[in-house]
Backbone as numpy.savetxt, mean C-alpha at the origin, in Angstrom:
# Nx Ny Nz CAx CAy CAz Cx Cy Cz
5.19 -30.61 12.95 5.44 -30.11 11.76 5.40 -29.51 10.65
5.34 -28.35 9.67 4.27 -27.77 8.78 5.75 -28.20 7.64
5.07 -28.48 6.42 5.72 -28.31 5.26 6.49 -27.12 4.91
7.55 -27.33 4.54 8.57 -26.18 4.14 8.31 -25.95 2.63
8.26 -24.42 2.36 7.89 -23.89 1.14 8.66 -22.84 0.91
9.53 -23.16 -0.50 10.55 -22.00 -1.26 9.49 -20.97 -2.22
9.65 -20.00 -1.51 9.32 -18.75 -2.49 10.08 -18.27 -3.08
9.55 -18.06 -4.52 10.90 -17.28 -5.58 9.69 -16.17 -6.00
10.09 -15.23 -6.72 9.69 -14.07 -7.36 10.20 -12.66 -6.54
9.21 -11.76 -6.82 9.29 -10.73 -5.98 9.12 -10.30 -4.73
9.79 -10.75 -3.68 9.35 -11.07 -2.23 9.75 -9.52 -1.74
8.85 -8.35 -1.26 9.07 -7.05 -0.78 9.08 -7.54 0.56
10.26 -6.65 1.54 10.48 -6.66 2.57 9.81 -5.34 3.35
9.87 -5.09 4.74 9.21 -4.15 5.10 9.84 -2.94 5.25
11.49 -2.98 5.40 12.34 -2.44 4.97 12.47 -1.76 3.56
11.79 -2.26 2.65 12.03 -1.67 1.37 12.26 -2.43 -0.17
13.60 -3.53 0.78 14.21 -4.47 0.16 13.50 -5.26 -0.41
14.14 -5.49 -1.98 13.34 -6.53 -3.04 14.35 -7.84 -2.57
14.13 -9.21 -2.76 14.46 -10.18 -2.52 14.26 -11.49 -3.60
14.58 -12.28 -3.84 14.16 -13.22 -5.07 13.95 -14.49 -4.20
14.48 -14.78 -3.29 14.22 -16.65 -2.47 13.86 -16.06 -1.38
12.90 -16.80 -0.92 12.87 -16.79 0.85 11.97 -18.38 1.25
12.24 -18.35 2.17 11.09 -20.03 2.41 10.56 -19.89 3.67
9.74 -20.62 3.99 8.63 -20.86 4.90 8.72 -21.96 5.68
9.74 -21.92 6.91 9.87 -23.23 7.63 8.94 -23.05 8.86
8.33 -24.39 9.04 7.46 -24.47 10.45 6.63 -23.07 10.56
6.12 -22.31 9.60 5.06 -21.10 9.62 6.27 -19.92 9.76
7.60 -19.75 9.48 7.89 -18.79 9.98 8.85 -18.33 8.36
8.86 -16.88 8.13 9.37 -16.45 6.89 11.03 -16.57 7.23
12.14 -17.40 6.51 13.76 -17.43 6.58 14.06 -16.96 5.16
14.77 -16.03 5.88 15.51 -15.40 4.38 16.66 -16.28 3.70
17.32 -17.31 4.65 18.40 -17.89 4.39 18.11 -19.52 3.86
18.10 -20.16 3.20 17.90 -21.68 3.06 18.33 -22.85 4.32
17.08 -23.20 4.30 16.74 -24.11 5.31 18.06 -25.56 4.96
18.10 -26.40 5.67 18.92 -27.49 5.28 18.05 -28.76 4.99
16.58 -28.65 5.69 15.78 -29.67 5.20 15.23 -29.39 3.69
14.71 -30.32 3.23 14.17 -30.43 1.61 12.96 -29.86 1.76
12.81 -28.61 0.06 11.58 -28.31 0.31 10.62 -29.05 -0.50
9.22 -28.68 0.70 8.27 -29.51 0.11 7.44 -29.02 -1.14
7.10 -27.69 -1.33 6.29 -27.17 -2.07 7.17 -26.08 -2.40
7.18 -25.14 -3.76 7.28 -24.36 -4.28 6.68 -23.43 -4.67
6.61 -21.92 -4.76 5.13 -20.87 -5.17 6.29 -19.93 -5.90
5.78 -19.48 -6.93 6.46 -18.63 -7.55 5.61 -17.39 -7.60
5.96 -15.76 -7.29 4.58 -14.56 -7.93 5.30 -13.12 -6.81
4.37 -12.88 -6.71 4.88 -11.55 -5.67 4.40 -12.09 -4.35
5.36 -11.59 -3.08 4.89 -11.97 -1.85 5.79 -10.96 -0.99
4.65 -10.53 0.31 4.87 -9.50 1.25 4.44 -10.42 2.51
5.21 -10.51 3.72 5.42 -11.31 4.73 4.49 -10.46 5.20
3.56 -10.07 5.85 2.35 -9.52 6.50 1.27 -9.31 5.63
-0.03 -8.80 6.49 -1.06 -8.65 5.81 -1.14 -7.43 4.92
-2.14 -7.25 3.99 -1.91 -6.14 2.97 -3.55 -5.74 3.17
-3.44 -4.09 3.54 -5.22 -3.37 3.51 -4.54 -3.14 1.95
-5.81 -3.20 0.97 -5.68 -2.92 -0.04 -6.56 -1.75 -0.51
-7.27 -1.64 0.56 -8.22 -0.07 0.39 -8.04 0.65 1.68
-7.19 1.62 1.61 -7.63 2.52 2.74 -6.84 3.96 2.65
-7.17 4.85 3.84 -7.24 6.19 3.25 -6.64 7.05 4.51
-5.48 6.36 4.89 -4.81 6.84 5.88 -4.46 8.22 5.66
-4.67 9.01 6.99 -4.69 10.79 6.57 -6.04 11.18 6.37
-6.93 10.31 6.20 -8.01 10.90 5.55 -9.12 10.97 6.75
-10.31 11.70 7.27 -11.01 12.00 8.26 -12.58 12.42 7.64
-13.43 12.46 8.23 -14.34 12.83 7.73 -14.96 14.11 7.47
-13.55 14.92 7.55 -13.81 16.54 7.44 -12.81 16.68 5.97
-11.85 15.70 5.68 -11.07 15.49 4.34 -9.55 15.04 5.35
-8.50 16.06 4.45 -6.93 15.42 5.22 -7.14 15.64 6.58
-6.62 14.96 7.51 -6.43 14.59 8.87 -5.17 15.35 9.42
-5.28 15.71 10.88 -3.82 16.27 11.01 -2.52 15.07 11.04
-1.19 15.16 11.20 -0.52 14.54 11.76 -0.27 13.42 12.21
-1.10 14.08 13.93 -1.33 13.31 15.16 -2.47 12.34 14.57
-3.48 12.47 13.75 -4.58 11.53 13.44 -3.64 10.64 12.47
-3.34 11.11 11.11 -2.56 10.09 10.37 -1.77 9.05 10.68
-0.95 9.86 12.14 -0.01 8.43 12.32 -0.70 7.50 13.42
-1.88 8.06 13.89 -2.42 7.16 14.78 -2.80 6.09 13.78
-3.75 6.36 12.64 -4.43 5.61 11.88 -3.18 4.65 11.35
-1.96 4.86 11.12 -1.22 4.20 10.38 -0.63 3.33 11.51
-0.50 3.21 12.14 -0.19 2.79 14.01 -0.83 1.92 14.21
-2.50 2.10 13.95 -3.65 1.07 14.12 -3.66 0.02 13.18
-3.12 0.49 12.12 -3.10 -0.56 10.54 -1.77 -1.30 11.27
-0.94 -1.14 11.47 0.60 -2.27 12.25 0.15 -3.05 12.87
-0.84 -2.16 13.87 -1.19 -2.95 15.32 -1.83 -4.24 14.83
-2.42 -3.82 13.52 -3.38 -5.45 13.30 -2.96 -5.94 12.49
-1.35 -6.02 12.35 -0.60 -6.98 11.52 -0.50 -6.76 10.35
-0.88 -5.18 10.02 -1.27 -5.02 8.45 0.51 -4.52 8.18
1.36 -4.89 7.23 2.85 -4.25 6.68 2.59 -3.36 5.48
1.42 -3.30 4.30 1.62 -2.85 3.56 0.03 -1.92 3.47
-0.04 -1.35 2.97 -1.35 -0.47 2.81 -1.02 0.22 1.13
-2.17 -0.24 0.46 -2.56 0.09 -0.62 -3.39 1.63 -0.47
-3.15 2.74 -0.56 -4.04 3.94 0.02 -4.69 4.55 -1.45
-5.67 4.18 -1.04 -6.46 4.44 -2.62 -7.03 6.18 -2.63
-6.17 6.75 -2.56 -6.13 8.08 -2.79 -6.96 9.48 -1.64
-6.62 10.57 -1.84 -6.91 11.36 -0.79 -6.57 13.20 -1.25
-6.39 13.92 -0.66 -5.96 15.02 -0.57 -4.75 15.24 -0.23
-4.34 14.94 1.07 -3.46 15.34 1.69 -2.28 14.63 1.55
-1.08 14.52 1.72 0.26 13.80 1.38 0.80 13.37 3.04
1.09 12.04 2.80 1.45 11.29 3.97 2.82 10.84 3.46
3.59 11.64 2.86 5.08 11.02 2.32 6.10 11.09 3.29
5.45 11.60 4.61 6.24 11.91 5.72 6.58 10.76 6.73
5.45 9.93 6.33 5.35 8.59 6.92 6.73 7.65 6.65
6.83 7.93 5.22 7.55 6.96 4.89 9.07 6.62 5.28
9.47 5.25 5.29 10.61 4.62 5.90 10.19 5.09 7.37
9.76 4.97 8.44 9.34 4.57 9.88 9.34 3.43 9.62
9.37 3.17 11.14 9.53 1.61 11.19 8.25 1.11 11.93
7.90 2.38 12.97 6.39 2.33 13.32 4.91 2.21 12.55
4.77 2.12 11.55 4.01 2.21 10.55 4.04 1.15 9.27
2.84 0.97 8.58 3.16 0.27 7.57 3.62 1.00 6.19
4.54 0.02 5.17 4.65 0.74 4.21 3.24 1.06 3.58
3.43 2.62 2.61 2.38 2.73 2.14 2.42 3.27 0.88
1.35 2.29 -0.57 1.63 2.96 -1.60 0.69 3.29 -1.90
0.62 5.00 -2.95 -0.47 5.92 -2.85 -0.99 5.90 -4.20
-2.36 6.09 -4.12 -2.98 7.11 -5.23 -3.10 8.16 -5.49
-3.01 8.91 -6.50 -3.31 10.56 -6.44 -4.70 10.72 -5.25
-4.94 12.17 -5.68 -6.06 12.65 -5.41 -7.05 12.12 -6.37
-8.76 11.60 -5.88 -9.74 11.06 -6.87 -9.64 12.14 -7.97
-10.03 11.45 -8.81 -10.96 12.21 -9.86 -11.91 11.51 -10.23
-13.14 12.60 -10.41 -14.61 12.55 -10.66 -15.53 13.80 -11.49
-16.71 13.02 -12.13 -17.33 14.31 -12.53 -17.54 15.04 -11.54
-18.09 16.63 -11.84 -18.98 17.44 -10.65 -19.86 17.04 -10.36
-19.94 16.79 -8.56 -20.93 15.99 -8.13 -21.63 14.87 -8.19
-20.68 14.22 -8.59 -20.75 12.40 -8.68 -20.35 11.87 -7.57
-19.08 12.58 -6.91 -18.80 12.25 -5.63 -18.70 12.89 -4.36
-17.99 12.44 -3.31 -17.86 12.59 -1.84 -18.08 14.05 -2.32
-18.54 15.12 -1.62 -17.51 16.48 -1.32 -16.45 17.23 -1.10
-16.05 17.79 -2.13 -14.48 17.95 -1.80 -13.22 16.88 -1.51
-13.67 15.75 -1.74 -12.84 14.51 -2.07 -12.18 14.30 -3.08
-12.79 14.77 -4.14 -12.26 14.54 -5.55 -11.97 15.84 -6.30
-11.07 15.57 -6.96 -10.43 16.43 -8.14 -11.82 16.56 -9.44
-12.79 17.38 -8.99 -13.83 17.54 -9.97 -13.52 18.13 -11.61
-13.81 17.39 -12.32 -13.43 17.45 -14.10 -15.25 17.74 -14.35
-15.06 18.98 -15.10 -16.19 19.26 -16.15 -16.23 18.80 -17.63
-14.86 18.97 -18.09 -14.26 18.56 -19.29 -13.55 17.56 -19.46
-14.22 16.24 -19.98 -13.48 14.99 -20.25 -12.48 15.49 -20.75
-12.01 16.51 -21.89 -10.72 16.56 -22.38 -9.82 16.78 -21.62
-9.53 17.02 -20.24 -8.75 17.31 -19.03 -8.26 16.03 -18.71
-9.33 15.31 -18.91 -9.14 13.74 -18.21 -7.53 13.37 -18.13
-6.65 12.96 -19.60 -5.58 12.63 -19.70 -4.37 13.42 -19.13
-4.55 14.89 -18.74 -3.73 15.52 -18.04 -3.93 15.14 -16.36
-4.95 15.38 -16.12 -4.99 15.18 -14.86 -4.58 14.15 -14.15
-5.04 12.86 -15.16 -4.76 11.32 -14.67 -3.16 11.39 -14.40
-2.47 12.08 -15.50 -1.01 12.04 -15.43 -0.62 12.66 -14.20
-1.15 14.11 -13.85 -0.92 15.02 -12.66 -1.07 13.68 -11.47
-2.20 13.22 -11.47 -2.51 12.72 -9.71 -1.50 11.25 -10.11
-1.22 10.74 -11.14 0.00 9.57 -10.76 1.10 9.76 -10.59
1.67 10.66 -10.87 2.91 11.73 -10.29 3.03 11.86 -8.77
1.31 12.58 -8.56 1.62 12.80 -7.20 1.49 11.40 -5.87
0.73 10.39 -6.75 1.23 9.22 -5.73 2.10 8.43 -6.28
2.08 7.22 -6.34 3.20 6.24 -6.52 3.03 5.62 -7.99
2.19 6.41 -8.97 2.14 5.92 -9.84 0.73 5.16 -10.66
-0.29 5.55 -9.62 -1.62 4.67 -9.86 -2.59 6.05 -9.36
-3.83 6.15 -9.92 -4.67 6.55 -9.98 -6.31 6.12 -9.70
-6.99 6.85 -8.96 -8.40 6.37 -8.69 -9.41 7.68 -9.67
-10.29 6.62 -10.76 -11.40 7.62 -11.37 -12.61 7.36 -10.76
-13.18 7.69 -10.32 -14.80 7.66 -9.86 -15.63 8.20 -10.87
């Protein structure tokens, strides 16, 4: 029998709900308090599954992938046990995957931002004028889920 652990803080479930308490009992996540005494306590951010922190779902060697390839990539990540993906940016829009139960939850960056000829061809928004950076950063933050990737 494994020790029981009480998790407190921001616990994000795969269906998008956030809860404040959960318990790990015999290696399994429970959303209701067990009758047994809690042996340890952890506080912080928790996600009940693997997290892929650098991924580009919907991107292939030629740029944005078609919908079938994008869905296959997302399903492969889920099949490997990944429940949350931090997409590190691309040109395409994968929001059509949101809310599906057959793919991980995706948190997105907008398209990469880079100086001309400093990154993979056609992948980034290329800025010649550094004064344009704040506006482009704001645009890409809105296009993604609030974060950006500057190369």
